[in-house]
ZASE-901192 format. One line per 2 residues: number of its first residue (from 1); for each residue x, y, z of C-alpha. Coordinates in nm, 2 decimals, always signed. Example, Ala and Ser with C-alpha at 12.3 -4.5 7.8 and 13.67 -1.06 7.14 Angstrom:
<pts>
1	+1.23,-0.45,+0.78  +1.37,-0.11,+0.71
</pts>
This chain:
<pts>
1	+11.54,+7.01,+10.80  +11.17,+7.10,+10.86
3	+10.96,+7.41,+10.86  +10.68,+7.48,+11.10
5	+10.46,+7.78,+11.22  +10.38,+7.86,+11.55
7	+10.07,+8.04,+11.64  +10.03,+8.29,+11.94
9	+9.76,+8.51,+12.04  +9.83,+8.86,+12.10
11	+9.68,+9.17,+12.27  +9.59,+9.45,+12.07
13	+9.92,+9.69,+12.02  +9.99,+9.91,+12.29
15	+10.26,+10.12,+12.10  +10.27,+10.21,+11.73
17	+9.90,+10.14,+11.67  +9.85,+10.42,+11.39
19	+10.18,+10.33,+11.23  +10.07,+9.96,+11.21
21	+9.72,+10.03,+11.08  +9.88,+10.27,+10.82
23	+10.13,+10.00,+10.71  +9.85,+9.74,+10.65
25	+9.65,+10.01,+10.45  +9.95,+10.08,+10.27
27	+10.04,+9.71,+10.18  +9.66,+9.66,+10.09
29	+9.71,+9.93,+9.86  +10.04,+9.81,+9.74
31	+9.89,+9.47,+9.65  +9.62,+9.63,+9.43
33	+9.86,+9.81,+9.23  +10.05,+9.50,+9.18
35	+9.73,+9.33,+9.05  +9.66,+9.62,+8.82
37	+10.00,+9.57,+8.69  +9.97,+9.21,+8.64
39	+9.63,+9.24,+8.46  +9.81,+9.50,+8.22
41	+10.08,+9.24,+8.15  +9.80,+8.96,+8.10
43	+9.61,+9.20,+7.85  +9.92,+9.26,+7.64
45	+9.98,+8.88,+7.62  +9.66,+8.80,+7.54
47	+9.67,+9.04,+7.25  +9.94,+8.84,+7.08
49	+9.76,+8.53,+7.11  +9.46,+8.69,+6.99
51	+9.64,+8.82,+6.68  +9.79,+8.48,+6.61
53	+9.59,+8.32,+6.35  +9.56,+7.95,+6.46
55	+9.59,+7.93,+6.83  +9.26,+8.08,+6.91
57	+9.03,+7.87,+6.67  +9.19,+7.54,+6.79
59	+9.11,+7.63,+7.12  +8.75,+7.73,+7.06
61	+8.70,+7.40,+6.87  +8.87,+7.19,+7.15
63	+8.69,+7.36,+7.42  +8.32,+7.21,+7.37
65	+8.47,+6.87,+7.30  +8.65,+6.88,+7.62
67	+8.35,+6.96,+7.80  +8.18,+6.67,+7.66
69	+8.46,+6.44,+7.74  +8.43,+6.58,+8.09
71	+8.08,+6.54,+8.12  +8.09,+6.19,+8.00
73	+8.37,+6.08,+8.22  +8.18,+6.24,+8.55
75	+7.89,+6.04,+8.44  +8.08,+5.70,+8.43
77	+8.28,+5.79,+8.71  +7.94,+5.87,+8.95
79	+7.78,+5.55,+8.82  +8.09,+5.34,+8.96
81	+8.10,+5.51,+9.27  +7.73,+5.45,+9.30
83	+7.74,+5.07,+9.22  +8.09,+5.03,+9.33
85	+8.20,+4.84,+9.01  +8.26,+4.93,+8.63
87	+7.90,+4.94,+8.55  +7.91,+5.18,+8.23
89	+7.73,+5.09,+7.93  +7.92,+5.01,+7.59
91	+7.74,+5.35,+7.45  +7.90,+5.54,+7.73
93	+8.26,+5.37,+7.63  +8.21,+5.42,+7.28
95	+8.13,+5.82,+7.34  +8.44,+5.87,+7.52
97	+8.65,+5.64,+7.28  +8.50,+5.88,+6.99
99	+8.59,+6.20,+7.16  +8.90,+6.13,+7.26
101	+8.97,+6.05,+6.90  +8.84,+6.36,+6.78
103	+9.05,+6.56,+7.03  +9.36,+6.38,+6.94
105	+9.45,+6.55,+6.61  +9.33,+6.87,+6.73
107	+9.57,+6.88,+7.04  +9.84,+6.77,+6.81
109	+9.77,+7.08,+6.59  +9.76,+7.30,+6.88
111	+10.09,+7.19,+7.01  +10.22,+7.27,+6.65
113	+10.11,+7.60,+6.67  +10.21,+7.68,+7.01
115	+10.57,+7.57,+6.90  +10.54,+7.80,+6.59
117	+10.44,+8.09,+6.84  +10.77,+8.00,+7.03
119	+10.97,+8.06,+6.74  +10.80,+8.34,+6.62
121	+11.05,+8.62,+6.67  +10.80,+8.91,+6.64
123	+10.57,+8.76,+6.90  +10.83,+8.68,+7.15
125	+10.96,+9.02,+7.12  +10.61,+9.14,+7.25
127	+10.62,+8.89,+7.53  +10.96,+9.02,+7.62
129	+10.86,+9.39,+7.64  +10.54,+9.32,+7.83
131	+10.75,+9.14,+8.08  +10.99,+9.43,+8.10
133	+10.73,+9.68,+8.13  +10.59,+9.48,+8.40
135	+10.92,+9.48,+8.60  +10.96,+9.83,+8.55
137	+10.60,+9.92,+8.69  +10.69,+9.66,+8.96
139	+11.00,+9.87,+9.07  +10.83,+10.20,+9.07
141	+10.54,+10.09,+9.27  +10.80,+9.92,+9.53
143	+10.97,+10.24,+9.53  +10.67,+10.47,+9.61
145	+10.48,+10.22,+9.84  +10.59,+10.35,+10.14
147	+10.55,+10.00,+10.31  +10.81,+9.84,+10.50
149	+11.00,+9.57,+10.32  +10.89,+9.28,+10.53
151	+10.53,+9.35,+10.47  +10.57,+9.42,+10.11
153	+10.75,+9.08,+10.06  +10.42,+8.92,+10.15
155	+10.22,+9.09,+9.90  +10.46,+9.02,+9.63
157	+10.44,+8.64,+9.73  +10.10,+8.65,+9.73
159	+10.07,+8.82,+9.37  +10.34,+8.58,+9.25
161	+10.15,+8.28,+9.34  +9.87,+8.39,+9.15
163	+10.05,+8.46,+8.84  +10.21,+8.12,+8.84
165	+9.89,+7.91,+8.92  +9.63,+8.08,+8.70
167	+9.63,+8.07,+8.29  +9.51,+8.37,+8.06
169	+9.17,+8.25,+7.99  +8.92,+8.06,+8.19
171	+8.62,+7.93,+8.01  +8.68,+8.15,+7.74
173	+8.70,+8.46,+7.95  +8.99,+8.64,+8.05
175	+9.13,+8.53,+8.38  +9.27,+8.81,+8.59
177	+9.33,+8.85,+8.95  +9.06,+9.03,+9.15
179	+9.13,+9.37,+9.33  +9.10,+9.33,+9.70
181	+8.86,+9.55,+9.92  +8.98,+9.74,+10.23
183	+8.82,+9.62,+10.53  +9.03,+9.73,+10.78
185	+9.27,+9.42,+10.85  +9.59,+9.27,+10.71
187	+9.96,+9.18,+10.84  +10.29,+9.31,+10.92
189	+10.59,+9.10,+10.90  +10.96,+9.11,+10.90
191	+11.16,+8.87,+10.72  +11.48,+8.73,+10.92
193	+11.73,+8.64,+10.65  +11.96,+8.37,+10.74
195	+11.75,+8.29,+11.02  +11.73,+8.40,+11.38
197	+11.80,+8.16,+11.69  +11.53,+8.14,+11.91
199	+11.77,+8.21,+12.19  +11.84,+8.55,+12.01
201	+11.50,+8.63,+11.96  +11.41,+8.58,+12.34
203	+11.73,+8.78,+12.47  +11.57,+9.09,+12.27
205	+11.92,+9.21,+12.09  +11.80,+9.21,+11.75
207	+11.70,+9.51,+11.53  +11.40,+9.33,+11.38
209	+11.20,+9.11,+11.61  +11.22,+9.08,+11.98
211	+11.03,+8.86,+12.23  +11.10,+8.95,+12.58
213	+10.97,+8.77,+12.89  +10.74,+9.02,+13.10
215	+10.71,+8.96,+13.50  +10.35,+8.89,+13.63
217	+10.20,+9.19,+13.82  +10.28,+9.22,+14.17
219	+10.03,+9.14,+14.45  +9.89,+9.48,+14.61
221	+9.75,+9.46,+14.96  +9.51,+9.74,+15.04
223	+9.43,+9.78,+15.43  +9.05,+9.83,+15.49
225	+9.01,+9.95,+15.84  +8.81,+9.68,+16.05
227	+8.81,+9.43,+15.78  +9.16,+9.33,+15.71
229	+9.38,+9.34,+15.41  +9.26,+9.28,+15.06
231	+9.42,+9.20,+14.75  +9.36,+9.44,+14.46
233	+9.54,+9.24,+14.20  +9.49,+8.87,+14.22
235	+9.81,+8.64,+14.21  +9.80,+8.50,+13.86
237	+10.10,+8.26,+13.95  +9.92,+7.94,+13.86
239	+9.81,+8.05,+13.52  +10.18,+8.19,+13.43
241	+10.31,+7.82,+13.49  +10.11,+7.73,+13.16
243	+10.13,+8.06,+12.96  +10.42,+8.26,+12.99
245	+10.38,+8.65,+12.95  +10.60,+8.78,+12.68
247	+10.62,+9.14,+12.50  +10.66,+9.14,+12.11
249	+10.84,+9.42,+11.98  +10.82,+9.40,+11.60
251	+11.00,+9.65,+11.34  +10.74,+9.81,+11.14
253	+10.93,+10.12,+10.97  +11.25,+10.28,+10.98
255	+11.39,+10.62,+11.02  +11.70,+10.64,+10.86
257	+11.89,+10.34,+10.97  +11.69,+10.36,+11.34
259	+11.43,+10.10,+11.37  +11.07,+10.19,+11.48
261	+10.89,+9.95,+11.68  +10.54,+9.84,+11.76
263	+10.46,+9.65,+12.08  +10.23,+9.39,+12.19
265	+10.17,+9.18,+12.50  +10.12,+8.77,+12.45
267	+10.06,+8.49,+12.65  +10.25,+8.19,+12.52
269	+10.11,+7.86,+12.59  +10.39,+7.67,+12.46
271	+10.75,+7.75,+12.43  +10.95,+7.77,+12.13
273	+11.18,+7.44,+12.04  +11.55,+7.49,+12.14
275	+11.78,+7.49,+11.84  +11.52,+7.60,+11.60
277	+11.57,+7.92,+11.38  +11.31,+8.20,+11.33
279	+11.26,+8.29,+10.94  +10.95,+8.50,+10.95
281	+10.77,+8.69,+11.24  +10.43,+8.80,+11.12
283	+10.16,+8.96,+11.29  +9.80,+8.93,+11.16
285	+9.49,+9.13,+11.22  +9.16,+8.97,+11.16
287	+8.79,+9.05,+11.20  +8.59,+8.81,+11.42
289	+8.22,+8.92,+11.46  +8.30,+9.31,+11.43
291	+8.59,+9.26,+11.65  +8.94,+9.24,+11.63
293	+9.15,+8.96,+11.67  +9.56,+8.99,+11.66
295	+9.78,+8.67,+11.63  +10.15,+8.58,+11.60
297	+10.30,+8.37,+11.34  +10.65,+8.25,+11.36
299	+10.79,+8.05,+11.07  +11.05,+7.82,+11.24
301	+11.33,+7.62,+11.08  +11.39,+7.30,+11.28
303	+11.70,+7.08,+11.25  +11.64,+6.71,+11.17
305	+11.80,+6.61,+11.51  +11.47,+6.73,+11.69
307	+11.30,+6.45,+11.88  +10.93,+6.47,+11.93
309	+10.86,+6.35,+12.32  +10.70,+6.46,+12.64
311	+10.37,+6.52,+12.44  +10.07,+6.35,+12.64
313	+9.92,+6.23,+12.31  +10.25,+6.05,+12.24
315	+10.24,+5.83,+12.56  +10.19,+5.50,+12.34
317	+10.44,+5.62,+12.06  +10.81,+5.59,+12.12
319	+11.05,+5.90,+12.06  +11.14,+5.89,+11.69
321	+11.44,+6.07,+11.57  +11.38,+6.28,+11.23
323	+11.68,+6.14,+11.11  +11.53,+5.78,+11.15
325	+11.23,+5.80,+10.91  +10.93,+5.56,+10.95
327	+10.91,+5.30,+10.68  +10.58,+5.15,+10.75
329	+10.24,+5.16,+10.55  +9.92,+5.28,+10.65
331	+9.58,+5.25,+10.45  +9.30,+5.50,+10.53
333	+8.95,+5.52,+10.41  +8.78,+5.84,+10.42
335	+8.41,+5.89,+10.47  +8.15,+5.95,+10.75
337	+7.93,+5.71,+10.91  +7.74,+5.69,+11.23
339	+7.87,+5.42,+11.48  +7.78,+5.36,+11.84
341	+8.07,+5.58,+11.96  +7.99,+5.89,+11.74
343	+8.03,+6.00,+11.40  +8.34,+5.82,+11.26
345	+8.54,+6.04,+10.99  +8.81,+5.77,+10.89
347	+8.92,+5.44,+10.94  +9.29,+5.34,+10.91
349	+9.49,+4.98,+10.89  +9.86,+4.99,+10.94
351	+10.10,+4.71,+10.78  +10.15,+4.59,+11.13
353	+9.82,+4.52,+11.18  +9.70,+4.81,+11.40
355	+9.35,+4.94,+11.34  +9.29,+5.33,+11.40
357	+8.96,+5.50,+11.40  +8.88,+5.87,+11.43
359	+8.56,+5.95,+11.57  +8.43,+6.28,+11.63
361	+8.29,+6.37,+11.97  +7.92,+6.43,+12.02
363	+8.00,+6.79,+12.15  +8.13,+6.87,+11.79
365	+7.81,+6.74,+11.62  +7.60,+6.90,+11.90
367	+7.75,+7.26,+11.86  +7.75,+7.25,+11.48
369	+7.38,+7.14,+11.49  +7.35,+7.45,+11.74
371	+7.47,+7.66,+11.45  +7.36,+7.54,+11.12
373	+7.08,+7.28,+11.24  +6.70,+7.34,+11.19
375	+6.64,+7.55,+11.48  +7.03,+7.68,+11.51
377	+7.13,+8.03,+11.53  +7.16,+8.08,+11.17
379	+6.78,+7.99,+11.12  +6.67,+8.21,+11.43
381	+6.85,+8.51,+11.25  +6.70,+8.42,+10.91
383	+6.35,+8.40,+11.06  +6.39,+8.71,+11.27
385	+6.52,+8.90,+10.95  +6.25,+8.78,+10.71
387	+5.97,+8.90,+10.97  +6.13,+9.24,+11.03
389	+6.20,+9.28,+10.65  +5.82,+9.20,+10.56
391	+5.71,+9.45,+10.85  +5.94,+9.74,+10.75
393	+5.83,+9.68,+10.37  +5.47,+9.71,+10.47
395	+5.53,+10.02,+10.71  +5.73,+10.23,+10.48
397	+5.46,+10.19,+10.20  +5.22,+10.35,+10.39
399	+5.42,+10.62,+10.58  +5.64,+10.91,+10.44
401	+5.99,+10.85,+10.49  +6.30,+11.09,+10.42
403	+6.47,+11.08,+10.11  +6.80,+10.98,+10.25
405	+6.65,+10.66,+10.41  +6.42,+10.61,+10.12
407	+6.68,+10.59,+9.85  +6.87,+10.33,+10.05
409	+6.57,+10.11,+10.11  +6.43,+10.13,+9.76
411	+6.54,+9.74,+9.68  +6.45,+9.65,+10.07
413	+6.22,+9.36,+9.95  +6.47,+9.18,+9.77
415	+6.77,+9.20,+10.07  +6.90,+8.89,+10.18
417	+7.17,+9.00,+10.40  +7.13,+9.11,+10.79
419	+7.41,+9.34,+10.73  +7.23,+9.56,+10.48
421	+6.95,+9.60,+10.71  +7.16,+9.67,+11.04
423	+7.32,+9.95,+10.82  +6.99,+10.10,+10.72
425	+6.91,+10.08,+11.09  +7.23,+10.27,+11.19
427	+7.17,+10.53,+10.91  +6.79,+10.57,+11.04
429	+6.94,+10.65,+11.39  +7.13,+10.93,+11.22
431	+6.82,+11.06,+11.05  +6.52,+11.05,+11.31
433	+6.21,+11.23,+11.21  +5.87,+11.25,+11.34
435	+5.64,+10.97,+11.38  +5.92,+10.70,+11.37
437	+5.95,+10.62,+11.73  +5.77,+10.28,+11.69
439	+5.97,+10.14,+11.35  +6.28,+10.26,+11.50
441	+6.25,+10.10,+11.84  +6.17,+9.78,+11.67
443	+6.47,+9.82,+11.42  +6.69,+9.90,+11.71
445	+6.56,+9.59,+11.90  +6.60,+9.36,+11.59
447	+6.96,+9.51,+11.52  +7.11,+9.42,+11.89
449	+6.95,+9.09,+11.90  +7.08,+9.00,+11.56
451	+7.42,+9.14,+11.65  +7.40,+8.93,+11.95
453	+7.30,+8.63,+11.79  +7.58,+8.67,+11.51
455	+7.86,+8.72,+11.73  +7.71,+8.41,+11.94
457	+7.73,+8.21,+11.62  +8.06,+8.32,+11.47
459	+8.27,+8.26,+11.78  +8.08,+7.93,+11.85
461	+8.18,+7.83,+11.50  +8.51,+7.94,+11.53
463	+8.58,+7.75,+11.84  +8.41,+7.42,+11.71
465	+8.61,+7.42,+11.38  +8.93,+7.48,+11.56
467	+8.86,+7.20,+11.79  +8.77,+6.97,+11.51
469	+9.10,+7.05,+11.32  +9.32,+7.01,+11.63
471	+9.18,+6.67,+11.66  +9.24,+6.59,+11.29
473	+9.60,+6.73,+11.32  +9.67,+6.51,+11.62
475	+9.54,+6.21,+11.45  +9.74,+6.27,+11.14
477	+10.05,+6.36,+11.32  +10.02,+6.01,+11.49
479	+10.02,+5.82,+11.19  +10.28,+6.03,+11.04
481	+10.54,+5.95,+11.31  +10.44,+5.58,+11.29
483	+10.42,+5.52,+10.92  +10.63,+5.66,+10.62
485	+10.35,+5.61,+10.36  +9.99,+5.69,+10.34
487	+9.73,+5.51,+10.10  +9.43,+5.72,+10.02
489	+9.14,+5.68,+9.76  +9.16,+5.90,+9.44
491	+8.83,+6.06,+9.50  +8.73,+6.41,+9.39
493	+8.53,+6.51,+9.71  +8.40,+6.80,+9.52
495	+8.16,+6.56,+9.36  +7.97,+6.50,+9.65
497	+7.85,+6.84,+9.63  +7.76,+6.86,+9.28
499	+7.40,+6.88,+9.15  +7.28,+6.76,+8.84
501	+7.11,+6.97,+8.60  +6.77,+6.92,+8.45
503	+6.70,+6.95,+8.06  +6.60,+7.33,+8.12
505	+6.92,+7.41,+8.26  +6.82,+7.42,+8.63
507	+6.99,+7.23,+8.92  +6.83,+6.95,+9.06
509	+6.75,+7.02,+9.46  +6.99,+6.78,+9.66
511	+6.94,+6.65,+10.00  +7.19,+6.83,+10.24
513	+7.47,+6.60,+10.38  +7.45,+6.70,+10.72
515	+7.73,+6.43,+10.84  +7.94,+6.52,+10.53
517	+7.94,+6.91,+10.63  +8.03,+6.81,+11.01
519	+8.32,+6.56,+10.91  +8.47,+6.79,+10.63
521	+8.67,+6.50,+10.47  +8.87,+6.76,+10.27
523	+9.03,+6.91,+10.57  +9.11,+6.58,+10.71
525	+9.27,+6.48,+10.40  +9.46,+6.80,+10.39
527	+9.59,+6.77,+10.76  +9.69,+6.41,+10.66
529	+9.90,+6.53,+10.36  +10.04,+6.82,+10.55
531	+10.16,+6.56,+10.82  +10.32,+6.32,+10.59
533	+10.47,+6.60,+10.38  +10.64,+6.75,+10.72
535	+10.78,+6.43,+10.78  +10.89,+6.35,+10.42
537	+10.68,+6.06,+10.38  +10.50,+5.93,+10.08
539	+10.11,+5.95,+9.96  +9.99,+5.67,+9.73
541	+9.67,+5.73,+9.55  +9.46,+5.43,+9.46
543	+9.15,+5.40,+9.23  +8.82,+5.30,+9.45
545	+8.66,+5.10,+9.23  +8.51,+4.77,+9.38
547	+8.75,+4.84,+9.70  +8.43,+4.81,+9.91
549	+8.28,+4.53,+9.76  +8.57,+4.31,+9.69
551	+8.61,+4.06,+10.00  +9.01,+4.10,+10.12
553	+9.03,+3.75,+10.24  +8.89,+3.55,+9.92
555	+8.90,+3.85,+9.63  +8.50,+3.79,+9.58
557	+8.28,+4.08,+9.41  +7.94,+4.09,+9.53
559	+7.69,+4.38,+9.53  +7.52,+4.46,+9.88
561	+7.36,+4.79,+10.05  +7.66,+4.94,+10.18
563	+7.46,+5.22,+10.32  +7.27,+5.01,+10.55
565	+7.51,+4.72,+10.63  +7.83,+4.83,+10.79
567	+7.92,+4.52,+10.88  +7.90,+4.23,+10.61
569	+7.95,+3.89,+10.59  +8.13,+3.76,+10.27
571	+7.90,+3.49,+10.06  +8.20,+3.28,+9.95
573	+8.45,+3.27,+10.25  +8.19,+3.35,+10.53
575	+8.43,+3.61,+10.66  +8.29,+3.90,+10.90
577	+8.44,+4.25,+10.85  +8.37,+4.61,+10.85
579	+8.34,+4.75,+10.49  +8.59,+5.04,+10.58
581	+8.82,+4.80,+10.71  +8.77,+4.57,+10.42
583	+8.86,+4.88,+10.19  +9.18,+4.96,+10.38
585	+9.30,+4.60,+10.35  +9.25,+4.61,+9.98
587	+9.43,+4.93,+9.98  +9.75,+4.75,+10.09
589	+9.69,+4.48,+9.90  +9.69,+4.70,+9.60
591	+10.00,+4.87,+9.71  +10.20,+4.59,+9.77
593	+10.11,+4.43,+9.43  +10.23,+4.75,+9.28
595	+10.55,+4.79,+9.49  +10.60,+4.39,+9.32
597	+10.54,+4.50,+8.99  +10.21,+4.29,+8.94
599	+9.98,+4.59,+8.95  +9.94,+4.84,+8.65
601	+10.06,+5.21,+8.74  +9.71,+5.34,+8.60
603	+9.56,+5.20,+8.92  +9.79,+5.40,+9.16
605	+9.99,+5.71,+9.19  +10.25,+5.77,+9.42
607	+10.33,+6.14,+9.55  +10.68,+6.17,+9.72
609	+10.73,+6.42,+9.97  +11.10,+6.34,+10.02
611	+11.20,+6.54,+9.74  +11.14,+6.82,+9.95
613	+11.40,+6.74,+10.19  +11.66,+6.76,+9.90
615	+11.54,+7.13,+9.82  +11.77,+7.42,+9.93
617	+11.67,+7.76,+9.96  +11.89,+8.08,+9.85
619	+11.98,+8.16,+10.21  +12.10,+7.80,+10.30
621	+12.28,+7.79,+9.97  +12.46,+8.14,+10.03
623	+12.55,+8.04,+10.40  +12.68,+7.69,+10.27
625	+12.91,+7.91,+10.00  +13.01,+8.13,+10.29
627	+13.12,+7.86,+10.50  +13.31,+7.72,+10.22
629	+13.48,+8.03,+10.17  +13.55,+8.11,+10.51
631	+13.73,+7.74,+10.52
</pts>
């Protein structure tokens, strides 16, 4: 069984607008109440830990040692990545060994203290009391929030995810979830228990969600004397062949047992798969450059018998049944490199000998440079803001200004946000005074120009990032349909953005990695993992040490300038290879050795997504038990 989310664009609601916005605001308020309850529970739990005499001192003693060990490990790791070899010194090895030796007994004591805390009857009673109080407060908040049950379930899941993923402290400080500010956007949703078939959803008979086909508008012809007929509404039949009109009815509240609906119009660019079941229907409102954007998210449960075919991207791939999982292996090397065809984001080689290259088109680079480049839209907005800010500070220093404006602009010289200056301009417009014609005219001209550039920048960035993500998803889906195992380097991509600190504690300047920002390897890796996870495959993580410098043909390790030399000739066997392709070949060799048992487990880690196929939801279990009872 596979789960997918189908997303469609929506027009603003035509019915139930006020109710939808009210539900979003109440759901936001309900989430903040849950966060406050969680903070209270965490404070009570921390109080128990603080009163326990042994755990906190041990944690404080372990903390600096862990920081030193992490710093030493990062230094060695960065040096290995730079030299493409194990080039750390003996002093660095001894430091790591010494820190580990100091940490081992302290961690053992901490483990014993934690086990003693678990056996402490008084402490466990306090923990149980804090948990019981939390459950009681959450129940009272749910009964009084006024949020429809589908929308409230999303907020509960969000708070529960934060509760399970975070610990009580972080860097020695209380680690509590933060309150969310209301900014006018949110979501409404309904959960379709047991699943609702696509056919029933389109039939419009369910009392929770309906998606009904809408007929295209008729062509109205108006007679014009002496000039002949003229169509008032243009025939849109060609467009509707690609995007069918639908009307969405979503239940957002109830009056007794009768549903209260909200209505949206949408154009569906792709049809829902037959035989699938809808488990969630969610409508999301976002803000993009000061304008609302609505979208419909349908979570589908798709049976394994569905085949993938009919997509133009898969013309070179045979239709694969989900019951017949692919068993091949593909090794992929992430990175960014300039080649003749453009900017290469990844190189992959399958165990069948097929080579793949993912190259970003020049239009993506061009548009990103138009946004964030030296003379891009962001730079233009910053220059205009700095000039207007400097001129306004000088003008206000020599001219009288009302107290309301003067109080708002008392820190104007330190502002770094265009939004603050735009808000000041709007306040100025409502509080005009004598002698402000010139300054207000310039402020209003700046505000309109900055709003235009802001809208242009935001929409252009949204379009180009969605286009890049779509290309990544297609590439990842293609590999996931052909191969069952993906081999990747075990790299922490955050290290490429870190800046080292000097002796005085300041961070050193680091040249911007424009190509890395354009490629975004972390997003590509996430798309790959999602694709293989969706297809219940495997992900193998290998250590990257010497994978580029080692010749896959003869095994010779030699140092050379990998930044300048993409195509390298091995000095031992004289084999000519692309360094990224050579790394992929080494990944495949390491994985084969690991499968044969001749390679240590420390050099490779395998994540099995097939276990997700064995998990059973509570609703699936309930349906299975019901079917047994009926039988």
